[in-house]
C-alpha positions in Angstrom: 66.2 75.5 -6.2 69.1 74.9 -8.9 70.5 71.8 -7.2 67.1 70.1 -7.7 67.3 71.5 -11.2 70.8 70.4 -11.8 70.2 67.0 -10.4 66.9 66.3 -12.7 68.8 67.5 -15.5 71.8 64.9 -15.4 69.0 62.3 -15.2 66.9 63.4 -18.1 70.8 63.1 -19.8 71.5 60.2 -18.9 68.4 58.8 -20.2 68.8 59.8 -23.3 72.1 58.9 -24.1 71.3 55.4 -23.3 67.9 56.1 -25.6 70.6 58.1 -28.3 73.2 55.1 -28.2 74.5 52.9 -31.2 72.6 50.6 -31.1 68.7 51.2 -31.8 66.4 50.2 -29.5 62.8 49.3 -29.6 59.6 49.9 -26.8 58.6 46.0 -25.9 56.2 44.4 -23.8 56.0 40.4 -22.4 53.2 38.3 -21.6 53.5 35.1 -20.2 52.3 32.3 -22.2 49.8 29.7 -21.0 51.8 26.2 -20.2 51.5 23.5 -22.7 50.7 20.9 -20.4 51.1 17.3 -20.9 49.3 14.6 -18.5 50.7 10.8 -18.8 47.8 8.8 -19.5 47.4 5.9 -16.6 46.9 2.0 -17.3 45.0 0.8 -14.3 42.2 -2.3 -14.3 40.0 -4.0 -11.5 38.7 -7.3 -12.1 37.2 -9.7 -9.7 34.6 -13.0 -10.3 31.2 -12.5 -11.2 28.8 -14.6 -9.3 25.5 -15.2 -11.1 23.1 -15.9 -8.4 19.8 -17.9 -10.0 17.2 -20.1 -8.5 17.1 -22.5 -11.9 19.2 -25.4 -11.9 21.6 -24.1 -14.4 23.7 -22.2 -12.2 26.4 -22.5 -9.6 24.2 -20.9 -6.7 20.9 -21.1 -6.0 18.8 -19.7 -3.2 17.7 -21.9 0.4 15.1 -20.6 2.6 15.8 -22.1 5.3 18.4 -22.8 8.2 22.0 -22.4 7.2 24.7 -24.4 9.4 27.9 -23.1 9.7 30.3 -26.3 7.9 33.6 -25.8 10.8 35.3 -23.3 12.5 38.5 -21.5 11.1 39.9 -19.6 14.1 39.3 -19.2 17.4 41.1 -18.0 21.2 39.8 -18.5 24.4 40.7 -16.4 27.1 41.0 -17.2 30.3 38.4 -19.6 30.6 38.6 -22.0 34.2 36.0 -24.5 32.7 37.6 -26.9 30.2 33.8 -28.2 29.7 33.8 -24.5 27.7 36.8 -24.2 26.1 35.5 -26.9 22.8 35.0 -24.3 19.7 33.4 -26.7 17.6 30.6 -27.0 20.5 29.1 -23.8 18.7 28.4 -25.6 15.3 25.3 -27.1 17.0 22.1 -25.8 18.8 22.0 -27.3 22.1 19.1 -26.6 24.4 20.1 -28.5 27.7 21.8 -26.7 30.3 25.7 -28.2 30.4 28.6 -26.7 30.3 29.8 -28.3 26.9 27.1 -27.1 25.1 28.3 -23.5 24.3 31.8 -21.9 23.6 33.1 -19.2 26.2 34.8 -16.7 24.5 36.7 -15.1 27.7 37.2 -11.3 28.1 38.6 -10.4 24.7 38.5 -13.9 23.2 36.9 -14.8 19.7 35.5 -17.6 17.6 35.4 -17.4 13.3 33.1 -20.0 11.7 32.9 -20.5 7.9 29.8 -21.3 5.7 29.6 -23.4 3.0 26.8 -21.3 1.5 26.4 -17.6 1.1 25.3 -15.2 2.8 24.0 -12.2 0.7 22.7 -8.1 2.1 19.5 -7.8 2.8 18.1 -11.3 2.3 19.9 -13.4 4.8 19.9 -13.1 8.4 22.6 -14.3 10.6 21.5 -15.7 14.5 24.1 -15.5 17.2 22.6 -17.8 20.2 24.0 -16.7 23.5 23.7 -18.8 26.9 22.7 -17.1 30.1 21.3 -19.9 32.4 19.5 -16.8 35.0 17.3 -14.4 34.8 19.9 -12.2 32.9 18.0 -8.8 33.7 19.6 -9.4 37.3 23.4 -10.5 35.5 25.6 -8.7 34.0 26.4 -7.0 30.1 28.0 -10.1 28.4 28.8 -8.9 24.4 30.7 -8.8 21.8 30.9 -7.4 18.3 30.2 -9.3 14.8 32.1 -9.2 11.6 31.9 -10.9 8.5 33.8 -11.8 6.0 34.1 -12.8 1.6 37.6 -14.6 2.3 38.3 -15.4 6.3 41.4 -12.4 6.2 39.7 -9.3 5.6 36.5 -8.3 8.2 33.5 -6.1 8.6 32.0 -5.3 11.7 28.0 -6.0 10.9 26.3 -5.5 14.4 26.7 -5.7 17.9 25.4 -8.5 20.6 24.3 -9.1 24.4 22.6 -11.1 26.7 19.8 -9.3 27.2 17.2 -10.1 24.2 14.9 -11.9 26.2 16.0 -11.9 29.6 13.9 -14.7 30.5 15.3 -17.3 28.5 18.5 -19.7 28.9 19.5 -18.8 25.1 19.1 -15.1 23.7 19.2 -15.3 20.0 20.5 -12.4 18.2 19.0 -11.8 14.9 21.0 -9.8 12.4 20.0 -8.8 8.6 23.5 -8.7 6.8 23.7 -5.3 6.1 25.6 -4.0 2.9 28.8 -4.1 3.9 30.1 -6.3 1.7 28.8 -7.6 -1.6 28.8 -11.0 0.3 29.5 -13.0 3.5 31.5 -16.4 3.8 32.7 -16.1 7.3 31.2 -14.9 10.7 33.4 -13.7 13.6 32.0 -13.2 16.8 34.6 -10.9 19.6 34.0 -10.7 22.7 33.3 -6.9 23.9 32.7 -7.7 27.7 33.7 -5.5 30.4 35.2 -7.9 32.8 34.7 -5.0 35.6 31.3 -5.6 35.9 32.3 -9.0 37.2 34.1 -8.8 39.9 31.8 -10.6 41.9 31.4 -13.7 39.8 33.8 -16.1 40.0 33.0 -18.3 36.7 32.2 -15.2 34.5 34.4 -16.1 30.9 32.6 -13.1 28.6 30.2 -13.7 26.2 29.1 -17.8 26.0 28.5 -18.6 22.4 26.2 -21.7 22.1 25.5 -21.5 17.7 26.2 -19.6 15.2 23.5 -19.9 11.9 21.5 -17.9 8.9 18.4 -18.1 7.4 18.4 -17.6 3.8 21.0 -18.0 1.5 22.8 -19.4 -1.7 23.7 -22.7 -1.9 26.9 -23.3 -3.6 27.0 -26.2 -5.9 31.0 -26.2 -6.0 31.3 -27.1 -2.5 30.3 -30.5 -3.8 32.6 -30.7 -6.8 32.4 -34.6 -8.2 34.6 -36.0 -10.6 33.5 -35.1 -14.2 32.2 -32.2 -13.1 32.8 -29.0 -14.7 32.1 -24.9 -13.4 31.9 -22.1 -15.7 33.4 -18.8 -13.7 33.2 -15.6 -15.0 35.5 -12.3 -14.5 34.9 -9.0 -15.0 37.8 -6.8 -15.9 37.1 -3.0 -15.8 39.8 -0.5 -17.6 39.8 2.1 -14.5 42.6 4.2 -16.5 42.4 6.6 -19.2 44.9 4.4 -21.6 43.1 2.0 -24.4 44.7 -1.0 -23.6 45.7 -4.9 -24.3 44.2 -7.2 -21.7 45.7 -10.5 -20.6 44.5 -13.1 -18.1 46.2 -16.2 -16.3 44.6 -18.8 -13.8 46.4 -21.3 -11.2 45.2 -23.6 -8.6 45.9 -25.5 -5.2 44.5 -28.0 -3.1 43.8 -27.6 0.4 43.1 -29.7 3.1 41.2 -28.7 6.4 43.3 -29.3 9.6 40.9 -30.4 12.3 43.7 -29.7 15.3 44.4 -26.6 14.1 40.9 -25.6 12.6 42.4 -24.0 9.5 42.8 -25.1 5.9 46.6 -25.8 4.8 48.2 -26.4 1.4 48.0 -30.2 0.2 49.7 -31.9 -2.5 48.4 -35.0 -4.1 50.0 -38.3 -4.4 50.4 -39.0 -6.9 49.8 -35.6 -8.6 47.7 -36.1 -11.9 47.3 -32.8 -12.4 43.3 -33.7 -12.6 42.2 -30.0 -12.9 42.3 -28.4 -16.1 40.8 -24.8 -17.0 39.5 -24.1 -20.3 38.7 -20.7 -22.4 34.8 -20.5 -22.7 34.8 -17.1 -24.2 34.9 -16.7 -28.4 36.6 -13.0 -27.6 39.5 -14.7 -25.9 42.4 -16.5 -27.1 44.8 -18.6 -25.4 48.4 -17.6 -26.1 51.6 -20.3 -26.2 52.8 -19.1 -23.1 49.1 -20.2 -21.5 48.1 -16.5 -20.7 44.0 -15.6 -22.1 44.5 -12.5 -24.7 41.7 -10.4 -25.1 40.9 -10.2 -29.0 40.8 -6.2 -28.8 41.8 -3.0 -27.3 39.2 -1.7 -24.3 38.4 1.8 -24.6 40.2 4.4 -21.8 37.9 5.9 -19.2 37.1 9.8 -19.6 35.5 12.1 -17.8 31.8 12.1 -19.9 32.6 8.2 -20.2 31.1 5.3 -18.5 34.2 3.1 -17.5 34.9 0.2 -20.2 34.2 -3.6 -19.3 34.8 -6.9 -20.4 34.1 -10.3 -19.0 36.0 -13.6 -19.4 34.1 -17.1 -19.2 36.3 -19.8 -18.4 35.4 -24.2 -17.3 37.5 -25.5 -15.1 36.8 -29.2 -15.3 37.6 -32.2 -12.4 38.8 -35.4 -14.5 36.6 -38.3 -13.9 39.0 -41.4 -14.5 42.1 -40.0 -12.6 40.2 -38.5 -9.5 40.3 -41.1 -7.2 39.4 -40.7 -3.2 42.5 -39.4 -1.7 40.7 -35.9 -3.3 37.5 -36.2 -1.3 37.1 -33.3 1.0 39.6 -31.4 -0.2 39.4 -28.4 -1.7 40.7 -26.5 -4.7 40.9 -23.0 -5.3 41.4 -20.8 -8.5 43.2 -17.8 -8.5 44.0 -15.4 -11.2 45.7 -12.7 -12.5 45.4 -10.1 -15.0 47.8 -7.8 -17.0 46.8 -4.7 -18.8 49.5 -2.8 -21.6 48.8 0.5 -23.2 47.5 -0.3 -26.6 49.1 2.0 -28.7 52.7 2.1 -30.3 53.9 -1.4 -30.3 54.0 -1.8 -26.3 52.0 -5.6 -26.6 54.6 -6.9 -29.0 57.6 -4.9 -27.2 57.4 -6.6 -23.8 56.4 -10.1 -25.4 53.1 -10.7 -25.7 52.5 -14.2 -27.2 49.3 -12.8 -28.6 49.3 -9.1 -30.2 45.5 -7.6 -30.6 45.6 -5.0 -33.2 46.8 -1.8 -32.2 45.6 1.7 -31.7 46.4 5.2 -31.3 45.0 7.3 -28.6 
């Protein structure tokens, strides 16, 4: 019993000595405060051309209800096709109904062909039609199949449907009709990629995958820019959206290059006129913007940042692209001018535009 008490007393004394020390002590408590959080604002934008479709005569585009042909082949790969008459990709630019090997293009197992339209194929309204050739009762013939892809620029592709040779088994031509789905804003390019199973054709000597007779569309917008003549002016509108949280200043710059179609390799290649008279001018056509001494177009103000309870703020820029009427000679016929642009944004506060050397500085904001 004493041991226990002694130990207990020793403990108590020790504690008392600490409390009764030379420095006054206080009973204290503590609680951790919430962190003060500072989140850096973001500066980001989204920009793109605005296509103003109209049925009138004033715009760049007009609706056409009839048949729209593909204008040119822009790529192909023919794999393992034995009959050379079936290897001409340009055969698919015209519909042929007679039985002739030269009237269609065989993809071969895994092959493809891609075409470009001068007109614009739009979701919901345009119908893409792929005509396939099978000269027999295809109900007794193996399935030839392919994926159909669409693209706005000829580089980024999205699948829109699958096609085959079983639409109407009693006809030589199979019409695969595809209503353009809303997977793209529009399309100007169509690609057919063979997906036929070669194992189904082991006993057929001339098997060569999906056979494309013709590719066309029903309904689309005719693009008047595809018939650009000396003296013409084309108005282009661009929409820029502030997707960041900071108020921003904005500027844009445009440049272009000439291209010619390489018929041997089925692609557009950069072309330099000789002499180069600089026949294209880009003019500002928007009072809300200012052309700086450095050639950039500056938005004359700031664009609000985007917050959770607020819709993203957007502005538009109108420019005129003009083809000189006097100096544009015959060397430009059939050539293509491709306009490109860059938009830059910077925070509208704390003198950022001036500090980075912008040629024009709108009024600053604090955000």
